[in-house]
C-alpha positions in Angstrom: 110.3 101.5 160.0 110.8 105.3 159.6 111.8 107.4 162.5 110.5 110.6 160.8 107.5 112.2 162.4 104.2 111.9 160.4 103.8 115.6 160.6 107.3 116.4 159.1 107.5 115.5 155.4 110.8 114.1 154.2 113.1 116.3 152.2 113.4 115.5 148.5 117.0 114.5 147.8 118.5 115.8 144.6 121.6 115.2 142.5 122.5 118.2 140.2 124.4 117.6 137.0 125.8 120.7 135.4 125.8 122.5 138.8 128.0 125.3 137.6 126.1 126.2 134.5 123.1 128.5 134.1 120.5 125.9 134.7 122.4 124.6 137.7 122.8 128.2 139.1 119.0 128.7 138.8 118.4 125.3 140.5 120.6 126.4 143.4 118.4 129.4 143.8 115.4 127.2 144.2 117.3 125.0 146.7 118.2 128.1 148.8 114.5 129.2 148.8 113.3 125.8 150.0 115.9 124.3 152.4 113.3 122.6 154.5 111.9 120.7 151.5 115.0 120.0 149.3 118.4 118.5 150.0 121.3 118.5 147.6 123.2 115.2 148.0 125.3 115.2 144.8 126.7 117.6 142.3 128.7 117.4 139.1 130.3 119.6 136.5 132.6 119.4 133.5 135.6 121.3 134.8 134.8 124.3 137.0 136.0 122.6 140.2 136.5 125.9 142.1 132.8 126.8 141.7 131.9 123.2 142.4 133.9 123.2 145.6 132.1 126.4 146.8 128.7 124.8 146.1 129.7 121.7 147.9 130.8 123.7 150.9 127.6 125.9 151.0 125.2 123.0 150.7 127.4 120.4 152.5 127.2 118.0 149.5 128.7 114.6 150.3 129.1 113.5 146.6 131.0 115.6 144.0 132.0 114.7 140.5 134.2 116.5 138.0 134.0 115.1 134.4 137.1 116.7 132.8 140.4 114.9 133.7 142.4 118.2 134.0 139.7 119.7 136.2 139.7 116.5 138.4 143.5 116.5 138.7 143.5 120.2 139.6 140.8 119.7 142.3 142.6 116.6 143.7 145.9 118.5 143.8 144.3 121.4 145.6 142.6 119.1 148.1 145.9 117.5 148.9 147.8 120.8 149.2 
């Protein structure tokens, strides 16, 4: 049974692949314009972990993926520093 009010529609939950690229950047603009309708729950990028970390912090994204091994290692080392 849902605890959400019938008058309050549920947010659409999104996972954004390629979050640091041009399409990802434009998608983030849409998310910023509709925070009451859309929720970012996962993001991924090839290797731009710094930009990915900034997006994760801004949108409080619980799931983050980095495809490139070197980018993942750098992000992991930075997190543990």
